[in-house]
DRENDO-1510 file (C-alpha; in Angstrom, 1 decimal, always signed):
<recs>
REC; n; res; u; v; w
REC; 1; UNK; +167.1; +134.7; -68.6 .
REC; 2; UNK; +166.3; +131.4; -66.9 .
REC; 3; UNK; +169.8; +130.9; -65.5 .
REC; 4; UNK; +169.9; +134.5; -64.1 .
REC; 5; UNK; +172.7; +135.6; -66.5 .
REC; 6; UNK; +172.4; +138.6; -68.8 .
REC; 7; UNK; +173.2; +138.3; -72.5 .
REC; 8; UNK; +173.6; +140.6; -75.5 .
REC; 9; UNK; +170.9; +140.1; -78.1 .
REC; 10; UNK; +172.0; +141.0; -81.6 .
REC; 11; UNK; +168.6; +141.2; -83.4 .
REC; 12; UNK; +165.1; +142.5; -82.9 .
REC; 13; UNK; +163.9; +138.9; -83.5 .
REC; 14; UNK; +166.0; +137.7; -80.6 .
REC; 15; UNK; +165.0; +140.6; -78.3 .
REC; 16; UNK; +161.3; +140.0; -79.2 .
REC; 17; UNK; +161.5; +136.3; -78.5 .
REC; 18; UNK; +162.9; +136.8; -75.0 .
REC; 19; UNK; +160.1; +139.3; -74.1 .
REC; 20; UNK; +157.5; +137.6; -76.2 .
REC; 21; UNK; +156.7; +140.7; -78.3 .
REC; 22; UNK; +156.8; +141.1; -82.0 .
REC; 23; UNK; +159.8; +142.3; -84.0 .
REC; 24; UNK; +157.8; +145.3; -85.0 .
REC; 25; UNK; +157.1; +146.3; -81.4 .
REC; 26; UNK; +160.7; +146.0; -80.5 .
REC; 27; UNK; +161.6; +148.2; -83.4 .
REC; 28; UNK; +159.0; +150.8; -82.3 .
REC; 29; UNK; +160.4; +150.8; -78.8 .
REC; 30; UNK; +164.0; +151.0; -80.0 .
REC; 31; UNK; +163.1; +154.0; -82.2 .
REC; 32; UNK; +162.1; +155.9; -79.1 .
REC; 33; UNK; +165.8; +156.1; -78.3 .
REC; 34; UNK; +166.1; +158.6; -81.3 .
REC; 35; UNK; +164.0; +161.1; -79.4 .
REC; 36; UNK; +165.7; +163.8; -77.3 .
REC; 37; UNK; +165.8; +162.9; -73.6 .
REC; 38; UNK; +163.2; +165.5; -72.6 .
REC; 39; UNK; +160.6; +164.0; -74.9 .
REC; 40; UNK; +161.5; +160.5; -73.8 .
REC; 41; UNK; +161.0; +161.5; -70.2 .
REC; 42; UNK; +157.7; +163.3; -71.0 .
REC; 43; UNK; +156.4; +160.1; -72.7 .
REC; 44; UNK; +157.5; +158.0; -69.7 .
REC; 45; UNK; +155.4; +160.1; -67.3 .
REC; 46; UNK; +152.3; +160.5; -69.3 .
REC; 47; UNK; +149.1; +159.5; -67.3 .
REC; 48; UNK; +147.9; +155.9; -67.7 .
REC; 49; UNK; +145.3; +155.3; -70.4 .
REC; 50; UNK; +142.2; +153.7; -68.8 .
REC; 51; UNK; +140.4; +152.6; -71.9 .
REC; 52; UNK; +141.1; +152.7; -75.7 .
REC; 53; UNK; +143.8; +154.6; -77.3 .
REC; 54; UNK; +145.2; +157.9; -76.1 .
REC; 55; UNK; +146.7; +160.0; -78.9 .
REC; 56; UNK; +150.0; +161.7; -78.1 .
REC; 57; UNK; +150.6; +165.0; -79.7 .
REC; 58; UNK; +154.1; +166.5; -79.8 .
REC; 59; UNK; +152.7; +169.9; -78.8 .
REC; 60; UNK; +151.2; +168.4; -75.6 .
REC; 61; UNK; +154.7; +167.0; -74.6 .
REC; 62; UNK; +156.2; +170.4; -74.7 .
REC; 63; UNK; +153.6; +172.0; -72.4 .
REC; 64; UNK; +154.7; +170.7; -69.0 .
</recs>
């Protein structure tokens, strides 16, 4: 926030406006919270995609 204070944002529109992302993207990110913590962590530590899209398969997340 410009004044350095935190605030609570009540809608996906408000959250998206602050981060300059679409409401749909905010919803996708928030839906990740429904995953169990082990899968969340596996997604966080996936290697960086250099070019194009990198498909994520559930079976690959379990093999660590």
